[in-house]
C-alpha positions in Angstrom: 0.0 -0.1 -0.2 1.4 3.4 -1.1 0.7 6.3 1.3 1.5 9.7 0.8 1.9 11.1 4.6 1.7 15.1 4.6 2.8 16.7 7.4 1.7 20.2 8.8 3.3 22.9 10.8 2.1 21.9 14.5 3.9 20.6 17.6 2.8 17.3 16.9 4.6 16.9 14.1 7.1 15.0 15.7 4.5 12.2 16.0 4.1 12.2 12.2 7.7 9.9 12.7 6.0 7.3 14.5 3.2 7.2 12.1 5.7 6.8 9.1 7.4 3.9 11.1 4.0 2.3 12.2 3.0 2.2 8.5 6.2 1.0 7.2 6.0 -1.6 9.9 2.8 -2.8 8.4 4.3 -3.2 4.9 3.5 0.2 3.6 5.7 2.2 1.3 5.8 5.8 2.4 6.4 9.0 0.8 6.3 12.4 2.5 5.1 15.6 1.6 5.7 18.9 4.2 4.4 22.4 4.6 7.4 25.1 4.9 5.9 25.4 8.6 6.3 21.8 9.4 9.9 22.0 8.6 10.4 24.3 11.5 9.2 21.9 13.9 10.9 18.2 12.3 13.5 18.5 9.7 13.2 16.8 6.3 16.4 15.0 7.0 14.1 12.8 9.7 11.6 11.7 6.9 14.5 11.0 4.5 16.2 8.9 6.6 13.1 7.0 7.4 12.0 6.5 3.9 15.1 6.7 1.8 12.9 9.6 -0.5 13.3 13.2 -0.7 10.6 14.9 1.2 8.3 17.2 -1.3 8.2 20.7 -0.1 7.1 22.7 -3.3 6.1 21.9 -6.8 9.1 23.1 -8.2 12.2 21.2 -6.5 11.4 17.4 -6.0 14.3 15.2 -7.8 12.0 12.3 -8.0 9.5 14.1 -10.3 9.2 17.5 -12.3 5.7 17.6 -11.4 5.6 16.2 -7.7 2.0 17.2 -6.9 0.5 15.0 -9.6 3.1 12.1 -9.2 2.3 11.8 -5.4 -1.3 12.0 -6.0 -1.2 9.3 -8.4 1.0 7.1 -6.8 -1.0 7.3 -3.7 -3.4 4.3 -2.2 -3.8 6.5 0.7 -3.1 10.2 1.4 -2.9 10.8 5.2 -2.5 14.5 6.7 -1.0 14.3 10.1 -0.9 16.2 11.9 -3.5 18.5 9.9 -3.4 22.0 11.3 -6.9 24.4 10.9 -5.0 26.2 8.5 -4.6 23.0 6.1 -8.0 21.8 7.1 -9.6 25.1 5.8 -7.5 24.8 2.7 -8.6 21.3 1.9 -12.1 21.7 2.5 -12.0 25.0 0.1 -9.9 23.5 -2.3 -6.8 25.6 -1.8 -3.8 24.1 -3.6 -0.8 26.7 -2.8 1.9 24.2 -1.7 2.9 20.8 -3.0 0.9 18.8 0.0 -2.4 20.6 -0.6 -1.9 20.2 -4.7 -1.1 16.5 -4.2 -4.2 16.3 -1.9 -6.3 18.1 -4.8 -4.7 15.7 -7.5 -5.3 12.4 -5.9 -8.1 9.9 -6.1 -7.1 7.9 -3.4 -8.9 7.9 0.2 -8.0 11.2 1.9 -7.6 10.8 5.7 -7.1 13.8 8.2 -5.9 13.6 11.6 -6.4 17.1 13.1 -4.0 18.5 15.8 -4.6 22.2 17.4 -5.7 24.2 20.4 -9.0 23.5 21.7 -10.5 26.7 20.8 -9.6 26.3 17.3 -10.8 22.8 17.2 -14.1 24.1 18.3 -14.4 27.2 16.6 -17.7 26.9 14.1 -15.3 27.4 11.0 -13.4 24.4 11.7 -16.1 22.1 12.2 -17.9 23.4 9.4 -14.3 22.6 7.6 -14.7 19.1 9.0 -18.1 18.7 8.0 -17.5 19.5 4.5 -14.5 17.1 4.2 -16.6 14.4 5.5 -19.4 14.7 3.3 -17.0 14.5 0.5 -15.9 11.0 1.8 -12.8 12.2 3.6 -11.9 10.2 6.8 -11.1 12.1 9.8 -9.2 10.5 12.7 -10.4 12.8 15.6 -8.5 14.6 18.2 -8.8 13.5 21.6 -9.0 15.6 24.9 -5.7 16.3 27.3 -3.3 18.5 27.9 -2.4 20.8 25.0 1.2 21.8 24.3 0.0 25.4 25.1 -1.1 24.4 28.6 -4.7 24.3 27.8 -6.8 21.4 28.5 -9.4 19.9 25.9 -10.0 18.6 22.6 -7.4 19.0 20.0 -4.8 16.5 21.0 -3.7 14.4 17.9 -5.3 11.0 18.0 -3.0 8.3 19.3 -0.4 7.2 16.7 -1.5 3.7 16.7 -5.4 4.7 16.2 -4.4 6.9 13.0 -2.3 4.0 11.6 -5.1 1.7 12.2 -7.2 4.1 10.2 -4.9 4.2 7.4 -4.6 0.5 7.2 -8.2 -0.1 7.3 -8.2 1.3 3.7 -6.5 -2.2 2.6 -9.2 -4.4 3.9 -12.6 -3.4 2.6 -14.8 -6.4 2.6 -18.0 -4.3 2.6 -17.0 -1.9 -0.2 -20.0 -1.7 -2.3 -22.6 -2.4 0.2 -25.2 -0.2 1.6 -25.8 0.0 5.3 -28.6 1.3 7.3 -28.0 1.3 11.0 -30.1 2.8 13.8 -29.1 4.0 17.2 -29.6 5.7 20.5 -33.0 6.3 21.8 -36.2 8.0 20.9 -38.0 10.6 22.8 -41.6 10.6 23.3 -43.1 14.0 23.9 -45.6 14.2 26.8 -45.8 18.3 26.2 -42.9 20.6 24.8 -40.6 20.4 27.9 -41.1 16.6 29.2 -40.7 13.4 27.3 -40.7 9.3 27.7 -37.2 7.9 27.1 -34.7 5.2 27.9 -31.4 5.1 29.2 -29.7 4.2 25.6 -26.5 6.0 25.0 -26.4 5.0 21.5 -22.6 3.9 21.7 -23.4 0.4 20.3 -25.2 1.8 17.0 -22.4 4.3 16.5 -19.9 1.3 16.7 -21.7 -0.8 14.5 -21.7 2.2 11.7 -18.0 3.4 12.1 -16.7 -0.4 11.8 -19.1 -1.1 8.8 -17.5 2.2 7.1 -14.1 1.0 8.1 -14.7 -2.2 6.3 -15.6 0.0 3.1 -19.7 0.4 3.4 -21.5 3.3 2.4 -23.3 3.8 5.7 -26.4 5.7 6.8 -26.9 6.2 10.7 -30.2 6.9 11.7 -29.7 8.3 15.1 -31.9 9.0 18.1 -30.8 12.1 20.6 -27.4 11.3 21.5 -24.3 13.5 22.4 -22.0 11.1 20.4 -20.1 12.4 17.3 -20.7 11.0 14.0 -18.3 8.4 13.1 -15.8 9.2 10.1 -17.1 8.4 6.6 -20.8 7.9 7.7 -24.0 10.0 6.9 -26.2 10.6 10.0 -29.8 11.4 10.1 -30.9 12.8 13.2 -34.6 12.0 14.5 -36.2 12.5 17.9 -39.1 10.2 17.9 -40.2 6.5 17.3 -42.4 7.8 14.4 -39.7 9.9 13.1 -37.4 7.1 13.1 -39.5 4.9 11.6 -40.1 7.0 8.6 -36.2 7.6 8.2 -35.6 4.0 8.3 -38.5 3.0 5.8 -37.4 5.8 3.4 -34.1 4.3 3.3 -35.1 0.7 3.0 -34.8 0.4 -0.6 -31.3 1.6 -0.8 -29.8 -0.6 2.1 -28.4 -4.1 1.5 -28.0 -4.7 5.2 -29.7 -2.9 8.2 -28.7 -3.4 11.8 -31.4 -1.9 14.2 -29.5 -1.3 17.5 -31.7 1.8 18.2 -33.7 1.5 21.8 -36.9 2.6 20.3 -39.4 3.5 22.6 -42.4 1.0 22.8 -44.8 3.5 24.0 -45.8 7.2 23.2 -48.0 9.5 24.7 -51.7 9.3 22.8 -52.3 12.9 23.0 -49.1 15.2 23.6 -50.1 18.8 24.8 -48.9 21.8 22.8 -48.0 23.8 25.8 -46.2 23.0 29.0 -48.6 21.1 31.4 -48.9 22.6 35.0 -49.0 20.8 38.0 -51.8 23.0 39.3 -53.9 21.7 36.2 -53.7 18.1 37.8 -52.9 16.5 34.3 -49.9 14.8 35.1 -51.3 12.1 37.4 -51.6 9.7 34.3 -50.6 9.6 30.7 -52.5 7.6 27.9 -50.0 5.8 26.0 -50.2 3.7 22.8 -47.7 1.5 21.1 -45.1 2.8 18.7 -44.8 1.2 15.3 -42.6 -1.9 15.5 -39.8 -0.5 13.2 -37.7 -3.8 13.2 -40.6 -6.0 12.2 -41.8 -3.8 9.9 -38.4 -3.5 8.1 -38.0 -7.1 7.9 -41.4 -8.1 6.5 -40.9 -5.2 4.0 -38.6 -7.5 2.2 -36.7 -4.4 1.3 -33.5 -5.2 2.8 -31.6 -8.5 2.2 -30.3 -9.3 5.9 -31.6 -7.5 8.6 -29.7 -7.4 12.3 -31.9 -6.7 15.3 -30.9 -6.1 19.2 -32.7 -7.7 22.2 -31.8 -5.6 25.7 -33.2 -8.0 28.4 -32.9 -7.8 32.1 -34.0 -11.8 32.5 -34.6 -14.9 30.8 -32.4 -14.0 28.0 -31.7 -16.5 25.6 -35.5 -17.7 25.6 -36.7 -14.0 24.9 -34.3 -13.5 22.2 -34.9 -16.6 20.3 -38.9 -15.5 20.5 -37.9 -12.2 19.3 -35.6 -13.7 16.7 -39.0 -15.3 15.2 -41.4 -12.7 15.8 -39.5 -10.3 14.1 -38.2 -12.1 11.3 -34.8 -10.9 11.3 -31.7 -12.9 10.3 -29.4 -12.4 13.7 -30.5 -11.2 17.0 -27.8 -9.4 19.0 -29.1 -9.8 22.8 -27.3 -8.5 25.6 -28.5 -8.7 29.5 -28.5 -4.8 30.4 -29.0 -5.6 34.1 -25.0 -6.7 34.4 -22.5 -3.8 35.1 -20.5 -4.9 32.1 -23.3 -5.0 29.6 -25.5 -2.3 31.0 -27.0 0.9 28.8 -24.1 3.3 28.8 -21.4 1.1 29.4 -18.4 0.9 27.1 -18.1 -2.8 27.2 -21.0 -5.5 26.2 -21.5 -8.8 26.9 -23.6 -10.3 24.2 -25.1 -13.3 22.3 -25.6 -14.0 18.5 -28.8 -15.6 17.9 -29.9 -17.1 14.6 -31.7 -20.0 13.4 -29.1 -22.1 14.0 -28.0 -21.5 17.4 -26.8 -19.3 19.9 -23.1 -17.9 20.4 -22.0 -16.1 23.4 -19.2 -13.9 23.1 -16.7 -12.7 25.7 -17.1 -8.7 27.9 -15.6 -6.8 24.7 -15.6 -3.2 24.1 -18.4 -2.2 22.1 -16.0 -1.5 18.9 -14.9 -5.2 19.4 -18.4 -6.4 19.5 -19.3 -4.6 16.3 -16.7 -6.2 14.6 -17.8 -9.8 15.7 -21.1 -8.8 14.4 -19.6 -7.7 11.1 -17.4 -10.8 10.8 -20.8 -12.9 11.3 -23.0 -11.1 8.8 -20.0 -11.2 6.3 -19.9 -14.9 6.8 -23.8 -15.2 6.4 -23.4 -13.3 3.1 -20.6 -15.7 2.0 -18.3 -13.2 0.5 -15.2 -11.0 1.2 -16.2 -8.3 -0.7 -18.3 -6.6 -3.0 -22.2 -5.8 -2.7 -24.3 -7.9 -0.4 
């Protein structure tokens, strides 16, 4: 795998050398392009020593080629900018090509990844967030910065993601068994309005559904995530549709069902909703909060499976007792291909936890997984789906 590593002017530039070595250890060939500002933090000799290839600093003087930005862009199987400053992030979003790095990024047809690093206030600035959204909308991957103590002394988001995470994001582009597959994922709770300020909900954090969406995107799928209210950032390479109520989620899911090859319904959709939500805040003095008449919500999972629009449907079952009996019953009643069952009364599998202890249930039986991170559970789910589809790549 040929990787162009673009290094920009940030104190985290020294970590780009570690990223370079990580990619090389994984069998990648790396060529480096640097902005002039980057050379103030790390010398070109560092990367030339690592790669045995001159660093591309401008479009007029690069010994391997008279047109470095074009040749680098065409040579690349992946184009990584790490660290990516707010300035270069803005240039990439706007298509500005005023040096070798940004020109090569504009000229490449390879997947582009950026690993931003900057001051917390620069990262949180609406302009920066808009630029990130623009790049994502064009298919670029974003290895999100993490929170921590920054070089300037501030504490907050903006710290370059761990080197291993950056390397893994690049290497994921080599193994894309879901390329060409359209995946629909639901996640999070729904909020069922009692009045404009009160609602019925549950404790779902959305973490599992977001992990499923992120893993599908990592494997090359085109992913649409229909999300109830959460505070989670949208995974890189995923299109998110925000909804509030169960009715909203049903409409969003069914509208996209004809597009999807695989659907994973991880959302904890409310089973009931107020029959007649008030259009104004109900006051205690009115005595109308003693009881709220409820009606059942539409069964999104069963409706999706029964529609026949989607070739493979995965459902989730959050239980507190009789886990496998309830899971097998739900598998049959909903008509899904695979059911992921977890006992949410367990501390290692509760709503909001970072781990899950689940069973994968289908017509052939039930497989218990160890307690794993949600990302690991998501990977196991997709391994099972791919095995059931009987393929290594291509559309479902």
